[in-house]
KETILUM-806462 format. One record per residue (C-alpha): residue number from 1; residue in three letters; x, y, z. Coordinates in Angstrom, 1 decimal, always signed. Example, Ala and Ser with C-alpha at 12.3 -4.5 7.8 and 13.67 -1.06 7.14 Angstrom:
% KETILUM-806462
{bavex 1 'ALA' {+12.3 -4.5 +7.8}} {bavex 2 'SER' {+13.7 -1.1 +7.1}} 
//
This chain:
% KETILUM-806462
{bavex 1 'MET' {+50.3 -22.0 +76.0}} {bavex 2 'LYS' {+53.4 -20.2 +77.3}} {bavex 3 'GLN' {+54.0 -16.6 +76.1}} {bavex 4 'ILE' {+57.4 -16.3 +74.6}} {bavex 5 'THR' {+59.5 -13.3 +75.6}} {bavex 6 'VAL' {+62.0 -11.7 +73.1}} {bavex 7 'ALA' {+64.6 -9.1 +73.1}} {bavex 8 'LEU' {+65.1 -7.1 +69.9}} {bavex 9 'ILE' {+68.6 -6.1 +68.7}} {bavex 10 'GLY' {+68.2 -3.6 +65.9}} {bavex 11 'ALA' {+65.0 -1.6 +65.7}} {bavex 12 'GLY' {+64.9 -0.8 +62.0}} {bavex 13 'LEU' {+62.3 -1.7 +59.5}} {bavex 14 'ARG' {+62.7 -5.5 +59.7}} {bavex 15 'GLY' {+63.0 -5.5 +63.5}} {bavex 16 'GLY' {+59.7 -3.5 +63.6}} {bavex 17 'VAL' {+58.0 -6.1 +61.3}} {bavex 18 'TYR' {+59.0 -9.1 +63.3}} {bavex 19 'THR' {+58.2 -7.6 +66.7}} {bavex 20 'GLY' {+54.9 -6.4 +65.3}} {bavex 21 'TYR' {+53.8 -10.1 +65.6}} {bavex 22 'ALA' {+53.6 -9.5 +69.3}} {bavex 23 'LEU' {+51.1 -6.7 +68.9}} {bavex 24 'HIS' {+48.8 -8.8 +66.8}} {bavex 25 'ASN' {+49.4 -12.0 +68.9}} {bavex 26 'PRO' {+50.0 -10.9 +72.5}} {bavex 27 'MET' {+49.2 -14.4 +73.9}} {bavex 28 'ASP' {+52.1 -15.8 +71.8}} {bavex 29 'MET' {+54.9 -13.3 +72.3}} {bavex 30 'LYS' {+56.0 -10.3 +74.3}} {bavex 31 'VAL' {+58.9 -7.9 +73.5}} {bavex 32 'VAL' {+60.6 -7.2 +76.8}} {bavex 33 'ALA' {+63.9 -5.5 +75.8}} {bavex 34 'VAL' {+65.4 -3.5 +72.9}} {bavex 35 'ALA' {+68.9 -2.5 +71.9}} {bavex 36 'GLU' {+69.1 +0.3 +69.2}} {bavex 37 'PRO' {+71.6 +3.1 +68.9}} {bavex 38 'ASP' {+69.1 +5.5 +67.3}} {bavex 39 'ALA' {+67.2 +7.0 +70.2}} {bavex 40 'GLU' {+64.1 +7.8 +68.2}} {bavex 41 'ARG' {+63.7 +4.3 +66.8}} {bavex 42 'ARG' {+64.5 +2.9 +70.2}} {bavex 43 'GLY' {+61.9 +5.1 +71.9}} {bavex 44 'ARG' {+59.2 +4.3 +69.2}} {bavex 45 'LEU' {+59.6 +0.6 +69.8}} {bavex 46 'GLN' {+59.6 +1.1 +73.6}} {bavex 47 'ARG' {+56.3 +2.9 +73.4}} {bavex 48 'GLU' {+54.7 +0.4 +71.0}} {bavex 49 'HIS' {+55.5 -2.5 +73.3}} {bavex 50 'GLY' {+55.4 -0.9 +76.7}} {bavex 51 'ILE' {+59.0 -1.8 +77.5}} {bavex 52 'GLU' {+60.5 -0.7 +80.8}} {bavex 53 'ASP' {+63.2 +2.0 +80.7}} {bavex 54 'GLU' {+65.8 -0.2 +82.3}} {bavex 55 'MET' {+65.3 -2.7 +79.5}} {bavex 56 'CYS' {+66.1 -0.3 +76.7}} {bavex 57 'TYR' {+69.8 -0.2 +75.6}} {bavex 58 'GLU' {+71.9 +1.8 +73.2}} {bavex 59 'ASN' {+74.0 -1.2 +72.2}} {bavex 60 'TRP' {+73.6 -5.0 +72.1}} {bavex 61 'GLU' {+76.7 -5.5 +74.3}} {bavex 62 'ASP' {+74.8 -4.0 +77.3}} {bavex 63 'LEU' {+71.7 -6.0 +76.6}} {bavex 64 'LEU' {+73.6 -9.3 +76.4}} {bavex 65 'ALA' {+76.0 -8.5 +79.3}} {bavex 66 'GLY' {+74.3 -10.5 +82.0}} {bavex 67 'GLU' {+72.1 -13.5 +82.2}} {bavex 68 'ALA' {+69.4 -14.0 +79.6}} {bavex 69 'ILE' {+66.5 -11.7 +80.1}} {bavex 70 'ALA' {+64.2 -13.3 +77.5}} {bavex 71 'ASP' {+63.6 -16.6 +75.8}} {bavex 72 'ALA' {+64.9 -15.4 +72.5}} {bavex 73 'ALA' {+66.8 -12.6 +70.8}} {bavex 74 'LEU' {+65.8 -11.2 +67.4}} {bavex 75 'ILE' {+68.9 -9.9 +65.7}} {bavex 76 'CYS' {+68.0 -7.5 +62.9}} {bavex 77 'THR' {+71.1 -5.4 +62.5}} {bavex 78 'GLN' {+73.0 -4.7 +59.2}} {bavex 79 'ASP' {+74.6 -7.7 +57.4}} {bavex 80 'LYS' {+78.1 -7.2 +58.8}} {bavex 81 'MET' {+76.8 -6.7 +62.3}} {bavex 82 'HIS' {+75.2 -10.2 +62.7}} {bavex 83 'PHE' {+78.1 -12.4 +63.9}} {bavex 84 'GLU' {+79.1 -11.0 +67.3}} {bavex 85 'PRO' {+75.7 -10.5 +68.8}} {bavex 86 'THR' {+74.5 -13.9 +67.5}} {bavex 87 'MET' {+77.5 -15.8 +69.0}} {bavex 88 'LYS' {+77.1 -14.0 +72.3}} {bavex 89 'ALA' {+73.3 -14.5 +72.5}} {bavex 90 'LEU' {+73.6 -18.2 +71.7}} {bavex 91 'ALA' {+76.3 -18.6 +74.4}} {bavex 92 'SER' {+74.1 -16.7 +76.9}} {bavex 93 'GLY' {+71.2 -19.1 +76.5}} {bavex 94 'TYR' {+69.0 -17.3 +74.0}} {bavex 95 'HIS' {+67.3 -18.9 +71.0}} {bavex 96 'VAL' {+68.0 -16.6 +68.1}} {bavex 97 'LEU' {+66.0 -15.4 +65.1}} {bavex 98 'LEU' {+68.6 -13.9 +62.7}} {bavex 99 'GLU' {+67.8 -11.6 +59.7}} {bavex 100 'LYS' {+69.1 -12.8 +56.4}} {bavex 101 'PRO' {+71.8 -13.0 +55.1}} {bavex 102 'MET' {+73.5 -14.7 +58.1}} {bavex 103 'SER' {+76.8 -13.0 +57.3}} {bavex 104 'ALA' {+78.9 -11.7 +54.5}} {bavex 105 'SER' {+81.5 -14.3 +55.5}} {bavex 106 'PHE' {+80.8 -18.0 +54.9}} {bavex 107 'GLU' {+83.2 -18.9 +57.7}} {bavex 108 'GLU' {+81.0 -16.9 +60.1}} {bavex 109 'CYS' {+77.9 -18.7 +58.8}} {bavex 110 'ILE' {+79.5 -22.0 +59.7}} {bavex 111 'ARG' {+80.6 -20.8 +63.1}} {bavex 112 'MET' {+77.2 -19.5 +64.0}} {bavex 113 'GLN' {+75.6 -22.8 +63.1}} {bavex 114 'GLU' {+78.2 -24.7 +65.2}} {bavex 115 'GLN' {+77.6 -22.3 +68.1}} {bavex 116 'ALA' {+73.9 -23.1 +68.1}} {bavex 117 'GLU' {+74.6 -26.8 +68.1}} {bavex 118 'ARG' {+77.2 -26.4 +70.9}} {bavex 119 'HIS' {+74.8 -24.6 +73.2}} {bavex 120 'ASN' {+71.7 -26.6 +72.2}} {bavex 121 'ARG' {+69.9 -23.4 +71.1}} {bavex 122 'MET' {+67.7 -22.8 +68.1}} {bavex 123 'LEU' {+69.2 -20.5 +65.4}} {bavex 124 'THR' {+66.5 -19.6 +62.8}} {bavex 125 'ILE' {+67.2 -17.6 +59.7}} {bavex 126 'CYS' {+64.6 -15.2 +58.2}} {bavex 127 'HIS' {+64.1 -17.0 +54.9}} {bavex 128 'VAL' {+60.5 -16.0 +55.1}} {bavex 129 'LEU' {+59.5 -17.1 +51.6}} {bavex 130 'ARG' {+59.3 -20.7 +52.7}} {bavex 131 'TYR' {+56.4 -19.6 +55.0}} {bavex 132 'THR' {+54.3 -18.0 +52.3}} {bavex 133 'ARG' {+51.2 -19.7 +51.1}} {bavex 134 'PHE' {+52.4 -19.2 +47.5}} {bavex 135 'PHE' {+55.7 -21.2 +47.9}} {bavex 136 'GLN' {+54.2 -23.7 +50.3}} {bavex 137 'THR' {+51.5 -24.5 +47.8}} {bavex 138 'LEU' {+54.2 -24.9 +45.1}} {bavex 139 'LYS' {+56.1 -27.3 +47.3}} {bavex 140 'GLY' {+53.0 -29.3 +48.1}} {bavex 141 'LEU' {+52.1 -29.6 +44.4}} {bavex 142 'LEU' {+55.6 -30.9 +43.6}} {bavex 143 'ASP' {+55.7 -33.3 +46.6}} {bavex 144 'ASN' {+52.3 -34.7 +45.6}} {bavex 145 'GLY' {+53.4 -35.3 +42.0}} {bavex 146 'ALA' {+51.1 -32.8 +40.3}} {bavex 147 'ILE' {+53.5 -32.5 +37.3}} {bavex 148 'GLY' {+55.3 -35.8 +37.6}} {bavex 149 'ARG' {+59.0 -35.7 +38.2}} {bavex 150 'LEU' {+60.4 -32.1 +38.4}} {bavex 151 'MET' {+63.0 -31.5 +35.7}} {bavex 152 'SER' {+63.6 -27.7 +35.4}} {bavex 153 'ILE' {+62.9 -24.5 +37.1}} {bavex 154 'GLN' {+63.0 -20.9 +35.8}} {bavex 155 'HIS' {+62.8 -18.3 +38.6}} {bavex 156 'ASN' {+62.9 -14.5 +38.3}} {bavex 157 'GLU' {+63.4 -11.9 +41.0}} {bavex 158 'ASN' {+62.2 -8.8 +39.4}} {bavex 159 'VAL' {+63.7 -6.2 +41.8}} {bavex 160 'GLY' {+62.1 -3.1 +40.2}} {bavex 161 'TYR' {+64.1 -0.1 +39.0}} {bavex 162 'TRP' {+62.9 +2.0 +41.8}} {bavex 163 'HIS' {+63.7 -0.5 +44.5}} {bavex 164 'GLN' {+67.1 -1.1 +43.0}} {bavex 165 'ALA' {+67.8 +2.7 +43.1}} {bavex 166 'HIS' {+66.6 +3.0 +46.7}} {bavex 167 'SER' {+68.2 +0.0 +48.4}} {bavex 168 'PHE' {+71.1 -1.1 +46.2}} {bavex 169 'VAL' {+72.3 +2.2 +44.6}} {bavex 170 'ARG' {+71.7 +4.9 +47.2}} {bavex 171 'GLY' {+70.9 +2.7 +50.2}} {bavex 172 'ASN' {+72.4 +0.4 +52.8}} {bavex 173 'TRP' {+73.1 -2.5 +50.5}} {bavex 174 'ARG' {+74.7 -0.6 +47.6}} {bavex 175 'ASN' {+78.3 -1.6 +48.3}} {bavex 176 'SER' {+79.5 -5.2 +48.8}} {bavex 177 'GLY' {+82.4 -4.1 +51.0}} {bavex 178 'GLU' {+80.0 -2.4 +53.4}} {bavex 179 'SER' {+77.2 -5.0 +53.3}} {bavex 180 'SER' {+77.4 -8.1 +51.0}} {bavex 181 'PRO' {+77.1 -8.9 +47.3}} {bavex 182 'MET' {+73.7 -8.6 +45.7}} {bavex 183 'ILE' {+73.3 -12.3 +45.2}} {bavex 184 'LEU' {+73.6 -12.7 +49.0}} {bavex 185 'ALA' {+71.9 -9.5 +50.3}} {bavex 186 'LYS' {+68.9 -9.6 +48.0}} {bavex 187 'SER' {+68.7 -13.1 +46.5}} {bavex 188 'CYS' {+69.7 -15.6 +49.2}} {bavex 189 'HIS' {+65.9 -15.8 +49.6}} {bavex 190 'ASP' {+65.6 -17.1 +46.1}} {bavex 191 'LEU' {+68.5 -19.5 +46.2}} {bavex 192 'ASP' {+67.0 -20.9 +49.4}} {bavex 193 'ILE' {+63.6 -21.4 +47.7}} {bavex 194 'LEU' {+65.2 -23.1 +44.7}} {bavex 195 'LEU' {+67.1 -25.5 +47.0}} {bavex 196 'TRP' {+63.9 -26.3 +48.8}} {bavex 197 'LEU' {+61.8 -26.8 +45.7}} {bavex 198 'ALA' {+64.5 -28.8 +43.9}} {bavex 199 'GLY' {+64.6 -31.2 +46.8}} {bavex 200 'ALA' {+68.3 -32.1 +46.6}} {bavex 201 'ASP' {+71.7 -30.5 +47.1}} {bavex 202 'CYS' {+73.1 -28.2 +44.5}} {bavex 203 'THR' {+76.2 -29.8 +42.9}} {bavex 204 'SER' {+77.4 -27.1 +40.5}} {bavex 205 'LEU' {+76.6 -23.6 +39.3}} {bavex 206 'ASN' {+77.7 -20.9 +36.9}} {bavex 207 'SER' {+76.9 -17.2 +37.1}} {bavex 208 'TYR' {+77.1 -14.0 +35.1}} {bavex 209 'GLY' {+76.2 -10.5 +35.9}} {bavex 210 'SER' {+77.5 -6.9 +36.2}} {bavex 211 'LEU' {+76.8 -3.4 +37.2}} {bavex 212 'SER' {+75.9 -1.9 +33.8}} {bavex 213 'HIS' {+73.6 +1.0 +34.3}} {bavex 214 'TYR' {+73.9 +2.8 +37.7}} {bavex 215 'LYS' {+77.3 +4.3 +37.1}} {bavex 216 'ALA' {+78.9 +7.6 +36.0}} {bavex 217 'ASP' {+79.2 +6.8 +32.3}} {bavex 218 'GLN' {+75.4 +6.4 +32.1}} {bavex 219 'ALA' {+74.6 +9.7 +33.7}} {bavex 220 'PRO' {+72.6 +12.3 +31.7}} {bavex 221 'GLU' {+74.8 +15.1 +30.4}} {bavex 222 'GLY' {+75.5 +17.7 +33.0}} {bavex 223 'ALA' {+74.0 +15.7 +35.9}} {bavex 224 'PRO' {+75.4 +16.9 +39.2}} {bavex 225 'LEU' {+76.4 +14.7 +42.1}} {bavex 226 'ARG' {+73.2 +15.5 +44.0}} {bavex 227 'CYS' {+69.7 +15.9 +42.6}} {bavex 228 'LEU' {+69.0 +19.2 +44.3}} {bavex 229 'ASP' {+72.1 +20.8 +42.9}} {bavex 230 'GLY' {+70.2 +21.8 +39.7}} {bavex 231 'CYS' {+70.0 +18.7 +37.5}} {bavex 232 'PRO' {+69.2 +19.4 +33.9}} {bavex 233 'ALA' {+67.5 +16.0 +33.6}} {bavex 234 'ALA' {+65.1 +16.5 +36.5}} {bavex 235 'ASP' {+61.9 +16.6 +34.5}} {bavex 236 'ASP' {+62.7 +13.3 +32.7}} {bavex 237 'CYS' {+64.7 +11.3 +35.2}} {bavex 238 'VAL' {+62.6 +8.6 +37.0}} {bavex 239 'TYR' {+65.3 +8.6 +39.8}} {bavex 240 'TYR' {+65.1 +12.3 +40.5}} {bavex 241 'ALA' {+65.1 +12.2 +44.3}} {bavex 242 'PRO' {+62.4 +14.8 +45.0}} {bavex 243 'LYS' {+60.0 +12.9 +42.8}} {bavex 244 'VAL' {+60.7 +9.7 +44.9}} {bavex 245 'TYR' {+60.9 +11.1 +48.4}} {bavex 246 'LEU' {+59.0 +14.3 +48.6}} {bavex 247 'THR' {+55.5 +13.0 +47.8}} {bavex 248 'SER' {+52.4 +13.8 +49.8}} {bavex 249 'ASN' {+52.1 +10.3 +51.1}} {bavex 250 'PRO' {+55.4 +9.1 +52.6}} {bavex 251 'GLY' {+55.9 +5.4 +52.8}} {bavex 252 'TRP' {+58.5 +2.8 +53.9}} {bavex 253 'MET' {+61.2 +4.2 +51.6}} {bavex 254 'ASP' {+60.8 +7.6 +53.2}} {bavex 255 'MET' {+61.3 +6.0 +56.7}} {bavex 256 'ALA' {+64.8 +5.0 +55.5}} {bavex 257 'ILE' {+65.9 +8.6 +54.8}} {bavex 258 'SER' {+64.4 +10.3 +57.9}} {bavex 259 'ASN' {+62.8 +9.4 +61.2}} {bavex 260 'ASP' {+60.9 +12.7 +60.8}} {bavex 261 'LEU' {+58.5 +12.3 +57.9}} {bavex 262 'SER' {+57.7 +16.0 +57.6}} {bavex 263 'TYR' {+58.4 +17.6 +54.2}} {bavex 264 'GLU' {+61.0 +19.8 +55.7}} {bavex 265 'ALA' {+62.9 +16.9 +57.3}} {bavex 266 'ARG' {+62.8 +14.9 +54.1}} {bavex 267 'TYR' {+64.0 +17.8 +52.1}} {bavex 268 'GLN' {+67.0 +18.3 +54.4}} {bavex 269 'ALA' {+67.7 +14.6 +54.2}} {bavex 270 'LEU' {+67.9 +14.9 +50.4}} {bavex 271 'LEU' {+70.2 +17.9 +50.7}} {bavex 272 'ASN' {+72.7 +16.2 +52.9}} {bavex 273 'GLY' {+72.1 +12.5 +53.1}} {bavex 274 'PRO' {+72.8 +9.5 +50.8}} {bavex 275 'TYR' {+69.3 +9.3 +49.3}} {bavex 276 'GLY' {+69.7 +12.8 +47.7}} {bavex 277 'ARG' {+72.6 +11.6 +45.5}} {bavex 278 'CYS' {+72.3 +11.1 +41.7}} {bavex 279 'VAL' {+71.9 +7.4 +41.1}} {bavex 280 'TYR' {+74.7 +7.6 +38.5}} {bavex 281 'HIS' {+77.1 +9.2 +41.0}} {bavex 282 'CYS' {+77.0 +6.9 +44.0}} {bavex 283 'ASP' {+79.6 +4.6 +45.6}} {bavex 284 'ASN' {+77.6 +1.5 +44.6}} {bavex 285 'ASP' {+79.3 -1.6 +43.3}} {bavex 286 'VAL' {+76.7 -4.4 +43.5}} {bavex 287 'VAL' {+75.4 -5.8 +40.2}} {bavex 288 'ASP' {+72.1 -4.6 +38.7}} {bavex 289 'HIS' {+71.5 -7.8 +36.8}} {bavex 290 'GLN' {+72.7 -11.4 +37.3}} {bavex 291 'VAL' {+71.9 -14.9 +36.2}} {bavex 292 'VAL' {+72.7 -18.2 +38.0}} {bavex 293 'SER' {+72.5 -21.6 +36.3}} {bavex 294 'MET' {+72.3 -24.6 +38.7}} {bavex 295 'GLU' {+72.4 -28.4 +38.7}} {bavex 296 'PHE' {+71.1 -30.4 +41.6}} {bavex 297 'ALA' {+72.0 -33.9 +42.8}} {bavex 298 'ASN' {+68.7 -35.3 +41.5}} {bavex 299 'GLU' {+69.3 -34.0 +38.0}} {bavex 300 'VAL' {+67.0 -31.0 +38.3}} {bavex 301 'THR' {+68.3 -27.9 +36.6}} {bavex 302 'ALA' {+67.4 -24.3 +37.5}} {bavex 303 'VAL' {+68.0 -20.9 +36.1}} {bavex 304 'PHE' {+67.7 -17.9 +38.4}} {bavex 305 'THR' {+67.6 -14.3 +37.1}} {bavex 306 'MET' {+67.8 -11.2 +39.2}} {bavex 307 'THR' {+67.3 -7.9 +37.4}} {bavex 308 'ALA' {+66.7 -4.3 +38.4}} {bavex 309 'PHE' {+65.1 -3.5 +35.1}} {bavex 310 'THR' {+61.5 -4.2 +35.7}} {bavex 311 'GLU' {+58.5 -2.0 +36.5}} {bavex 312 'GLU' {+57.2 -4.2 +39.3}} {bavex 313 'CYS' {+58.9 -5.6 +42.3}} {bavex 314 'SER' {+57.9 -9.3 +42.0}} {bavex 315 'ARG' {+58.8 -12.9 +41.9}} {bavex 316 'THR' {+57.7 -15.2 +39.0}} {bavex 317 'ILE' {+58.4 -18.9 +38.5}} {bavex 318 'LYS' {+57.9 -21.7 +36.1}} {bavex 319 'LEU' {+58.3 -25.4 +37.2}} {bavex 320 'MET' {+58.6 -28.0 +34.4}} {bavex 321 'GLY' {+57.9 -31.7 +35.1}} {bavex 322 'THR' {+57.4 -34.9 +33.2}} {bavex 323 'LYS' {+53.6 -34.7 +33.3}} {bavex 324 'GLY' {+53.0 -31.0 +33.3}} {bavex 325 'GLU' {+54.1 -27.5 +34.2}} {bavex 326 'ILE' {+53.4 -24.9 +36.8}} {bavex 327 'ARG' {+53.5 -21.1 +36.3}} {bavex 328 'GLY' {+53.3 -18.8 +39.3}} {bavex 329 'SER' {+53.3 -15.1 +40.2}} {bavex 330 'MET' {+53.8 -14.5 +43.9}} {bavex 331 'GLU' {+52.6 -10.9 +44.0}} {bavex 332 'LYS' {+49.5 -11.7 +41.9}} {bavex 333 'ASN' {+48.8 -14.7 +44.2}} {bavex 334 'GLU' {+48.3 -16.9 +41.2}} {bavex 335 'ILE' {+49.4 -20.4 +40.3}} {bavex 336 'GLU' {+48.5 -22.1 +37.0}} {bavex 337 'ILE' {+48.9 -25.9 +36.6}} {bavex 338 'LEU' {+49.0 -27.3 +33.0}} {bavex 339 'HIS' {+48.6 -31.1 +32.6}} {bavex 340 'PHE' {+50.2 -32.5 +29.4}} {bavex 341 'GLY' {+47.9 -34.2 +26.8}} {bavex 342 'THR' {+44.7 -33.4 +28.6}} {bavex 343 'GLY' {+44.1 -29.8 +27.8}} {bavex 344 'ARG' {+43.3 -29.4 +31.5}} {bavex 345 'ARG' {+44.4 -26.3 +33.4}} {bavex 346 'GLU' {+43.9 -25.5 +37.0}} {bavex 347 'LEU' {+44.2 -22.0 +38.5}} {bavex 348 'VAL' {+44.9 -21.5 +42.2}} {bavex 349 'THR' {+44.4 -18.0 +43.6}} {bavex 350 'PHE' {+44.9 -16.7 +47.1}} {bavex 351 'THR' {+42.6 -14.0 +48.5}} {bavex 352 'ASP' {+43.9 -14.6 +52.1}} {bavex 353 'GLN' {+47.7 -14.7 +52.4}} {bavex 354 'GLY' {+47.5 -16.3 +55.8}} {bavex 355 'GLY' {+48.0 -13.3 +58.2}} {bavex 356 'HIS' {+50.2 -10.3 +57.9}} {bavex 357 'ALA' {+50.8 -9.3 +54.3}} {bavex 358 'GLY' {+54.5 -8.8 +54.6}} {bavex 359 'HIS' {+56.3 -11.1 +52.1}} {bavex 360 'GLY' {+53.0 -12.7 +51.2}} {bavex 361 'GLY' {+52.3 -13.6 +54.8}} {bavex 362 'GLY' {+55.7 -15.1 +55.3}} {bavex 363 'ASP' {+56.9 -12.7 +57.9}} {bavex 364 'TYR' {+54.3 -13.7 +60.4}} {bavex 365 'GLY' {+54.4 -17.4 +59.3}} {bavex 366 'LEU' {+58.0 -17.4 +60.3}} {bavex 367 'MET' {+57.3 -15.8 +63.7}} {bavex 368 'ARG' {+54.5 -18.2 +64.4}} {bavex 369 'ASP' {+56.7 -21.2 +63.7}} {bavex 370 'PHE' {+59.6 -19.7 +65.7}} {bavex 371 'VAL' {+57.4 -19.2 +68.8}} {bavex 372 'ASN' {+55.8 -22.7 +68.5}} {bavex 373 'VAL' {+59.2 -24.5 +68.3}} {bavex 374 'ILE' {+60.5 -22.6 +71.3}} {bavex 375 'ARG' {+57.3 -23.7 +73.2}} {bavex 376 'GLN' {+58.1 -27.3 +72.3}} {bavex 377 'ASN' {+61.7 -26.9 +73.6}} {bavex 378 'GLY' {+63.1 -27.3 +70.1}} {bavex 379 'SER' {+61.7 -30.8 +69.8}} {bavex 380 'LYS' {+60.9 -30.2 +66.1}} {bavex 381 'ASP' {+62.9 -28.4 +63.4}} {bavex 382 'VAL' {+62.0 -25.1 +61.8}} {bavex 383 'LEU' {+61.8 -24.7 +58.0}} {bavex 384 'THR' {+64.7 -22.2 +58.1}} {bavex 385 'SER' {+67.2 -23.5 +60.6}} {bavex 386 'ALA' {+70.8 -22.4 +60.3}} {bavex 387 'ALA' {+71.8 -25.9 +59.2}} {bavex 388 'LYS' {+69.4 -25.7 +56.2}} {bavex 389 'SER' {+70.2 -22.1 +55.5}} {bavex 390 'VAL' {+74.0 -22.6 +55.4}} {bavex 391 'GLU' {+73.7 -24.6 +52.2}} {bavex 392 'SER' {+71.8 -21.9 +50.3}} {bavex 393 'HIS' {+74.2 -19.3 +51.6}} {bavex 394 'MET' {+77.0 -21.5 +50.3}} {bavex 395 'MET' {+75.3 -21.4 +46.9}} {bavex 396 'ALA' {+75.2 -17.5 +47.0}} {bavex 397 'PHE' {+78.9 -17.3 +47.9}} {bavex 398 'ALA' {+79.7 -19.8 +45.1}} {bavex 399 'ALA' {+77.7 -17.9 +42.6}} {bavex 400 'GLU' {+79.6 -14.7 +43.4}} {bavex 401 'ARG' {+82.9 -16.6 +43.0}} {bavex 402 'SER' {+81.6 -17.9 +39.7}} {bavex 403 'ARG' {+80.6 -14.4 +38.5}} {bavex 404 'LEU' {+83.9 -12.8 +39.4}} {bavex 405 'GLU' {+86.1 -15.6 +38.0}} {bavex 406 'LYS' {+83.8 -16.5 +35.1}} {bavex 407 'ARG' {+83.9 -20.2 +35.7}} {bavex 408 'VAL' {+81.8 -23.2 +36.8}} {bavex 409 'VAL' {+82.0 -23.8 +40.5}} {bavex 410 'ARG' {+81.4 -27.2 +41.9}} {bavex 411 'LEU' {+79.9 -27.0 +45.4}} {bavex 412 'ASN' {+81.8 -29.9 +47.0}} {bavex 413 'GLU' {+85.1 -28.4 +45.9}} {bavex 414 'PHE' {+84.1 -24.9 +47.0}} {bavex 415 'MET' {+83.1 -26.2 +50.4}} {bavex 416 'LYS' {+86.5 -27.8 +50.9}} {bavex 417 'VAL' {+88.3 -24.6 +50.1}} {bavex 418 'GLN' {+86.1 -22.7 +52.5}} {bavex 419 'ALA' {+86.4 -25.2 +55.4}} 
//
């Protein structure tokens, strides 16, 4: 089987995860080039994959300047930096794996899909949840009629108070003008899953939500702009930055605040960087809770809730059909099936997530499919092609319109306006 070569654009956390597939599966994939403006991140990825010096670039423009140097490009930059490198890479002959969301602009989403079709290249979106054993099992149960005809779905994305504070209050996705709305940046995964499980187009939706807690009028009395400036609530505040980032066992959140994970470097990052700010005194504007009600063309209805106000970062779901119901918890790797009128219950548990644990095994499931489809010259479709992902992105854009305008949005009308 042919080894697929890839070039990485954006060597942050997600880029590192996807290229990590090559380290575990060297016969499948090899990383041959990287573009990353941060020298330390670029150098780390170069060392991990043994990339030649001349194949390491500070910017994507230089990497994509000439003829294609790999079979595929993995584009893992920030949300508003997706469009230009994707369009260029597709035109240059690369297949593209693009981190979600595709873009903060629906017009750009459409144009990228059209560009892939124009150049006969594969554009795959990183909706990794479709590749988890958890959601693939749910899909299989529905398709096999385990609970009869599906009628309703309740789905929760429990963001977790600590994750909200890190990524969506202090972090890169805090401000919709700089990144994208919360329903797109965080929850386009979930809308995509609902579209997949429902098995039909979404016809209309309604959404409510707001930023209610992480703002100045909720700050403890006397709280300064930065945690290290002498906060009187330091002992009691769960968001006090030193408690979160100056622990003895730094993890993935600490990697976001500093490339150097020493205590001294992290302390300096809190003194001067965005992660040292009081969560009630940031420039965040994305919602901290939101609900979306949806109707699909096959009469399935769904309600999706995203909330910051949970202890755990998890996804839970309930599927209700004419002959039974299914309850599931992704992080607990549990699915319970209840059959009406029989008293019979089945419990499905997963001890093996099917490879790398990231997103319940979905990260490496996505990469495996991406590699295999390239090997087959795109002769079969991937689960998360741009053509499929555009519709769930449209749902996210429509949900944000509904939230802001406080009205029902019909998807066919919304699509005409966007076209």
